[in-house]
C-alpha positions as CSV (number, residue, x, y, z in Angstrom):
1,X,0.0,0.0,0.0
2,X,1.3,3.4,-0.9
3,X,2.5,5.8,1.8
4,X,3.1,9.5,1.6
5,X,6.1,10.1,3.9
6,X,6.7,13.2,5.9
7,X,3.2,14.4,6.5
8,X,2.9,17.9,7.9
9,X,3.7,16.6,11.4
10,X,7.0,15.2,10.3
11,X,7.8,18.2,8.1
12,X,7.2,20.5,11.1
13,X,9.5,18.3,13.2
14,X,12.3,18.7,10.7
15,X,12.3,22.4,11.4
16,X,13.0,21.8,15.3
17,X,23.9,3.1,-15.9
18,X,26.2,0.2,-15.9
19,X,25.0,-3.4,-15.7
20,X,23.5,-4.6,-12.5
21,X,26.3,-7.0,-11.8
22,X,28.8,-4.2,-12.0
23,X,27.1,-1.5,-10.0
24,X,25.7,-3.7,-7.2
25,X,28.0,-3.7,-4.1
26,X,28.4,-6.3,-1.5
27,X,28.3,-5.3,2.2
28,X,29.9,-7.5,4.8
29,X,29.0,-7.0,8.4
30,X,30.1,-8.8,11.5
31,X,30.8,-12.6,11.3
32,X,27.3,-13.4,12.6
33,X,25.8,-11.7,9.5
34,X,26.0,-13.0,6.0
35,X,27.2,-10.7,3.2
36,X,24.4,-8.8,1.6
37,X,24.1,-7.2,-1.8
38,X,23.0,-3.6,-1.9
39,X,20.7,-2.2,-4.7
40,X,22.8,-0.7,-7.4
41,X,23.2,3.1,-7.0
42,X,21.8,5.5,-9.6
43,X,19.9,2.6,-11.3
44,X,16.6,2.8,-13.2
45,X,13.9,2.0,-10.6
46,X,10.2,1.2,-10.5
47,X,8.0,1.2,-7.5
48,X,5.3,-1.4,-7.8
49,X,3.8,-1.9,-4.4
50,X,0.3,-1.2,-5.7
51,X,0.4,-4.1,-8.1
52,X,3.1,-6.0,-10.1
53,X,3.5,-5.5,-13.8
54,X,6.2,-5.9,-16.5
55,X,8.9,-3.4,-15.6
56,X,9.6,-0.6,-18.2
57,X,12.6,-1.2,-20.4
58,X,15.9,-0.5,-18.7
59,X,14.7,-0.8,-15.2
60,X,17.2,-2.6,-12.9
61,X,15.6,-2.4,-9.5
62,X,11.9,-3.0,-8.5
63,X,10.1,-2.9,-5.2
64,X,7.1,-5.1,-4.9
65,X,4.8,-6.1,-2.1
66,X,5.8,-9.2,-0.1
67,X,2.7,-11.1,-1.5
68,X,4.0,-10.7,-5.1
69,X,6.6,-12.6,-7.0
70,X,9.9,-10.8,-7.8
71,X,10.6,-9.6,-11.3
72,X,12.8,-12.0,-13.2
73,X,16.4,-10.9,-13.7
74,X,16.2,-7.7,-11.7
75,X,17.3,-6.6,-8.2
76,X,14.0,-7.0,-6.2
77,X,13.2,-5.2,-2.9
78,X,10.4,-6.7,-0.8
79,X,7.9,-4.3,0.7
80,X,6.7,-5.1,4.2
81,X,4.3,-3.1,6.3
82,X,6.3,-3.6,9.5
83,X,5.0,-1.1,12.0
84,X,1.3,-1.0,11.2
85,X,-1.4,-3.5,10.3
86,X,-2.8,-3.6,6.8
87,X,-6.5,-2.9,6.5
88,X,-8.4,-6.2,6.9
89,X,-5.6,-8.0,8.7
90,X,-6.3,-6.9,12.3
91,X,-7.6,-10.4,13.1
92,X,-4.2,-11.9,12.2
93,X,-2.6,-10.2,15.2
94,X,-2.8,-11.0,18.9
95,X,-5.0,-8.2,20.4
96,X,-2.4,-7.1,22.9
97,X,0.1,-6.3,20.1
98,X,-2.1,-3.6,18.8
99,X,-1.4,-0.1,20.3
100,X,-4.3,1.2,22.4
101,X,-4.7,4.6,24.2
102,X,-5.7,5.1,27.8
103,X,-9.3,4.5,26.9
104,X,-8.6,1.2,25.3
105,X,-9.2,2.5,21.8
106,X,-6.9,1.4,18.9
107,X,-4.4,4.0,17.8
108,X,-5.0,4.4,14.0
109,X,-3.0,5.9,11.2
110,X,-5.9,7.9,10.0
111,X,-4.5,8.5,6.5
112,X,-4.5,4.8,5.7
113,X,-6.8,3.2,8.3
114,X,-4.1,1.1,9.8
115,X,-3.8,0.3,13.5
116,X,-0.3,0.8,15.0
117,X,1.6,-2.1,16.5
118,X,2.6,-1.8,20.2
119,X,6.4,-1.6,20.6
120,X,6.5,-0.4,24.2
121,X,8.0,-3.5,25.8
122,X,10.9,-5.8,24.7
123,X,8.5,-8.8,24.9
124,X,6.0,-7.2,22.5
125,X,8.8,-6.1,20.2
126,X,10.1,-9.7,20.1
127,X,6.7,-11.2,19.4
128,X,5.9,-8.7,16.6
129,X,9.4,-9.2,15.1
130,X,8.8,-13.0,15.1
131,X,5.8,-12.5,12.9
132,X,7.3,-9.9,10.6
133,X,10.5,-12.0,10.3
134,X,8.5,-14.9,9.0
135,X,7.4,-12.5,6.2
136,X,11.1,-11.7,5.6
137,X,11.8,-15.4,5.4
138,X,9.1,-15.6,2.7
139,X,10.7,-12.7,0.8
140,X,14.1,-14.6,0.9
141,X,12.5,-17.8,-0.3
142,X,10.9,-16.0,-3.3
143,X,14.3,-14.6,-4.3
144,X,14.1,-11.0,-3.1
145,X,17.5,-9.3,-2.4
146,X,16.4,-6.7,0.1
147,X,13.6,-5.6,2.5
148,X,11.7,-2.3,2.7
149,X,10.1,-2.2,6.1
150,X,7.5,0.6,6.0
151,X,6.2,3.0,8.7
152,X,9.4,3.4,10.7
153,X,8.0,6.8,11.6
154,X,4.7,5.4,13.1
155,X,5.8,6.6,16.5
156,X,5.1,10.2,15.3
157,X,1.5,9.2,14.9
158,X,1.2,7.3,18.2
159,X,-0.3,10.0,20.3
160,X,3.1,10.1,22.1
161,X,2.7,6.5,23.3
162,X,5.7,5.2,21.3
163,X,9.2,6.6,21.1
164,X,11.9,6.7,18.5
165,X,14.0,4.5,20.8
166,X,11.4,1.8,20.7
167,X,11.1,2.0,16.9
168,X,14.9,1.7,16.6
169,X,15.1,-1.3,19.0
170,X,12.4,-3.1,17.0
171,X,13.9,-2.3,13.6
172,X,17.2,-3.6,14.8
173,X,15.6,-7.0,15.4
174,X,14.3,-7.0,11.8
175,X,17.7,-5.8,10.4
176,X,19.6,-8.6,12.2
177,X,17.2,-11.2,10.9
178,X,17.3,-9.8,7.4
179,X,21.1,-10.0,7.3
180,X,21.0,-13.5,8.6
181,X,19.0,-14.3,5.4
182,X,21.5,-12.5,3.2
183,X,19.0,-9.7,2.6
184,X,19.8,-6.0,2.6
185,X,17.4,-3.8,4.6
186,X,16.4,-0.2,3.8
187,X,15.4,2.7,6.0
188,X,12.0,3.9,4.8
189,X,11.6,7.7,5.3
190,X,12.1,9.0,8.9
191,X,14.9,11.3,7.9
192,X,15.3,12.5,11.5
193,X,16.8,9.0,12.4
194,X,18.9,8.7,9.3
195,X,22.1,9.6,11.2
196,X,21.6,6.5,13.4
197,X,21.4,4.0,10.5
198,X,24.6,2.2,11.5
199,X,23.5,1.4,15.1
200,X,20.2,0.0,13.8
201,X,21.9,-1.9,10.9
202,X,20.3,-0.3,7.9
203,X,22.0,-0.5,4.5
204,X,20.2,1.9,2.1
205,X,17.4,4.4,2.2
206,X,14.0,4.6,0.4
207,X,12.9,8.2,0.6
208,X,9.4,9.4,-0.4
209,X,9.2,13.0,-1.4
210,X,12.7,14.1,-0.3
211,X,12.7,16.4,-3.3
212,X,9.4,17.9,-2.3
213,X,10.5,18.6,1.2
214,X,14.2,19.3,0.5
215,X,15.5,16.3,2.5
216,X,17.4,14.3,-0.1
217,X,20.7,15.8,1.1
218,X,20.1,14.5,4.6
219,X,19.6,11.0,3.3
220,X,22.8,11.3,1.1
221,X,24.7,12.5,4.2
222,X,23.8,9.3,6.0
223,X,23.7,6.7,3.1
224,X,25.9,8.2,0.4
225,X,24.5,7.3,-3.1
226,X,22.6,4.3,-1.7
227,X,19.3,6.2,-1.7
228,X,16.1,5.5,-3.8
229,X,13.9,8.5,-4.2
230,X,10.1,8.3,-4.9
231,X,8.3,11.5,-5.7
232,X,4.5,12.0,-6.2
233,X,4.6,15.5,-7.8
234,X,6.2,17.0,-10.8
235,X,7.8,19.7,-8.6
236,X,9.3,17.1,-6.3
237,X,10.7,15.1,-9.2
238,X,12.2,18.1,-10.9
239,X,13.9,19.2,-7.6
240,X,15.3,15.8,-6.9
241,X,16.5,15.3,-10.5
242,X,18.1,18.8,-10.6
243,X,20.0,18.1,-7.4
244,X,20.7,14.4,-7.5
245,X,19.7,13.1,-10.9
246,X,23.3,12.0,-11.6
247,X,23.7,10.1,-8.3
248,X,20.5,8.6,-7.0
249,X,17.7,6.3,-8.3
250,X,14.7,8.7,-8.8
251,X,11.2,7.9,-10.0
252,X,7.8,9.8,-9.8
253,X,4.8,7.6,-9.3
254,X,1.1,8.3,-8.6
255,X,0.0,8.3,-5.0
256,X,-1.9,5.0,-5.4
257,X,1.1,3.4,-7.1
258,X,-1.3,2.0,-9.7
259,X,-0.5,-0.2,-12.7
260,X,-0.4,0.7,-16.4
261,X,-3.8,1.0,-17.8
262,X,-5.3,2.5,-14.7
263,X,-6.6,6.1,-15.3
264,X,-4.3,7.5,-12.6
265,X,-1.1,5.7,-13.5
266,X,2.0,7.9,-13.5
267,X,5.6,7.0,-13.9
268,X,8.3,9.6,-14.8
269,X,12.0,9.7,-14.3
270,X,14.8,12.2,-14.7
């Protein structure tokens, strides 16, 4: 499901083409982690989390939902909604793992109708990670090379019930598991935590609207050229392309991330 990163809340907080085999780098971590292969930098990219389709000519890297099969012959990133519950899937989670306010009401990401997961204790983080890590296992089995865990910034929508520290502790569990399966793992949005990517174990960034909100440089400072940029407006794309078109993977998609043939389908590049 599509996500517009850096809603007004996060924006306000910010104020306080070589061949794939040649450009893809290998990252070796500590002996407990397998070597992982990063997405090639400055590669042609397509974002297909709203539905899989034949990638446009020249595309080297594709992100698809964990329920879809990877695109043959390309570097595939597996999208996982790791911090919130997809609409219709609430019954698949233990009730106590869903975040509730003092009145017992579910805390919901209103933009997408998704309940937040409760990361407030180590026990709950471990239980949630066990379920999400089983999805990561499925991505590895299908042949994906990397994981994109979405909604790292859900703590900013938690009515102050969750903290950035809890989000980082949980994501560290996912990163450790992903590396054990020889998968790279990306930081999705949450630019305010980009400087702490090493302690969490994150390998690359997936930044929505960093051109729109003038944040691409912050991701580059933390991740170098290992940044994938997704814009949803012509203005955002033009800005990202003018500043980083020769260094980063940049694509403009429609907000619904629809498939070719749909009336709202948009895909533009630099």
